[in-house]
Every structure is written in structure tokens, then in C-alpha cells.
RODO-2510 file (C-alpha; in nm, 4 decimals, decimal comma):
residues 80
     n   res          X          Y          Z
     1     m     2,8007    -2,6495     3,8623
     2     s     2,5926    -2,3438     3,9336
     3     d     2,6529    -2,2232     3,5761
     4     q     2,5049    -2,5456     3,4382
     5     s     2,1939    -2,5153     3,6540
     6     q     2,1298    -2,1669     3,5119
     7     v     2,1744    -2,2768     3,1494
     8     p     1,8532    -2,4827     3,1259
     9     g     1,6614    -2,1946     3,2806
    10     s     1,8034    -1,9478     3,0324
    11     i     1,7326    -2,1871     2,7437
    12     e     1,3799    -2,2289     2,8743
    13     q     1,3401    -1,8511     2,8997
    14     r     1,4781    -1,8054     2,5488
    15     l     1,2451    -2,0755     2,4171
    16     q     0,9487    -1,9116     2,5884
    17     s     1,0506    -1,5743     2,4483
    18     l     1,0746    -1,7253     2,0992
    19     e     0,7334    -1,8870     2,1370
    20     v     0,5809    -1,5542     2,2416
    21     s     0,7482    -1,3801     1,9478
    22     l     0,6231    -1,6504     1,7125
    23     a     0,2684    -1,6124     1,8447
    24     h     0,2837    -1,2361     1,7865
    25     l     0,4208    -1,2861     1,4351
    26     q     0,1496    -1,5393     1,3541
    27     r    -0,1187    -1,2947     1,4684
    28     l     0,0426    -1,0144     1,2702
    29     n     0,0498    -1,2414     0,9654
    30     e    -0,3226    -1,3133     1,0077
    31     q    -0,3996    -0,9421     1,0384
    32     l    -0,1957    -0,8580     0,7294
    33     n    -0,3692    -1,1363     0,5382
    34     e    -0,7067    -0,9878     0,6329
    35     v    -0,5950    -0,6452     0,5108
    36     v    -0,4621    -0,7857     0,1825
    37     t    -0,7838    -0,9808     0,1283
    38     q    -0,9956    -0,6707     0,1941
    39     q    -0,7782    -0,4603    -0,0358
    40     a    -0,8106    -0,7209    -0,3128
    41     f    -1,1892    -0,7133    -0,2712
    42     e    -1,1921    -0,3328    -0,2893
    43     a    -0,9638    -0,3344    -0,5955
    44     d    -1,1917    -0,5835    -0,7743
    45     k    -1,4936    -0,3703    -0,6892
    46     a    -1,3214    -0,0575    -0,8227
    47     n    -1,2157    -0,2391    -1,1404
    48     r    -1,5725    -0,3508    -1,2069
    49     r    -1,6946     0,0045    -1,1584
    50     i    -1,4280     0,1384    -1,3952
    51     e    -1,5276    -0,1185    -1,6575
    52     r    -1,8924    -0,0108    -1,6300
    53     l    -1,7964     0,3552    -1,6633
    54     e    -1,5750     0,2807    -1,9636
    55     t    -1,8658     0,1008    -2,1287
    56     q    -2,0962     0,3938    -2,0588
    57     v    -1,8471     0,6403    -2,2062
    58     k    -1,7989     0,4197    -2,5120
    59     d    -2,1757     0,3933    -2,5620
    60     f    -2,2110     0,7682    -2,5173
    61     k    -1,9432     0,8364    -2,7798
    62     e    -2,1027     0,5915    -3,0237
    63     k    -2,4428     0,7561    -2,9811
    64     q    -2,2869     1,0977    -3,0243
    65     r    -2,1183     0,9902    -3,3502
    66     a    -2,4410     0,8386    -3,4785
    67     g    -2,6222     1,1639    -3,4064
    68     e    -2,8669     1,0029    -3,1655
    69     s    -3,0323     1,2028    -2,8943
    70     i    -2,8222     1,1945    -2,5838
    71     d    -3,0633     1,2748    -2,3078
    72     p    -2,9650     1,1458    -1,9632
    73     l    -3,3327     1,0902    -1,8870
    74     d    -3,3438     0,8319    -2,1688
    75     e    -3,0726     0,6262    -2,0018
    76     k    -3,1638     0,3308    -1,7837
    77     p    -3,0467     0,3525    -1,4247
    78     p    -2,7425     0,1318    -1,3513
    79     h    -2,9488    -0,1147    -1,1451
    80     y    -3,1453    -0,2311    -1,4522
***
């Protein structure tokens, strides 16, 4: 009989341990989601910057082929 009285306690302890582990895993999942979201934002930002730079290089090459003056002071700043 003493073995049966210990079984519910051990099941309860195991259940509590599983609940604690689950809580830690849920928090870890939330943290990883935050990191992935931030990384996606940074990747999008970098891609937009690359696209702008590619456009600038393309425009520069076109002007160079056309024989136009390529003076950096003639260029509009990127915020315009």
C-alpha cells in the first residue's frame, strides 16, 4: 500500500515538472519568435537599401554611357 501512496505524488511531481518545462519552452518560443521577427525586419531593410544602391549604380552607368556629366554634387541627396 505504501507504494501506491507514493505513485500519485510522483505523478504529481512529474506533471509539475512537465508544466515547468512547458512554460520554459513557451517562453523560449516567444523569444525566438521575437528574434526571427527582428531579423526579418532587418533583412527587409537591407534589401530595400540594396535595391536603392542598385538603382543608383544603374543610373550612374546610364549617365556614363550617355556622356553626361557625372558630378556627385549634381546628385540629389537620398532623402529627396
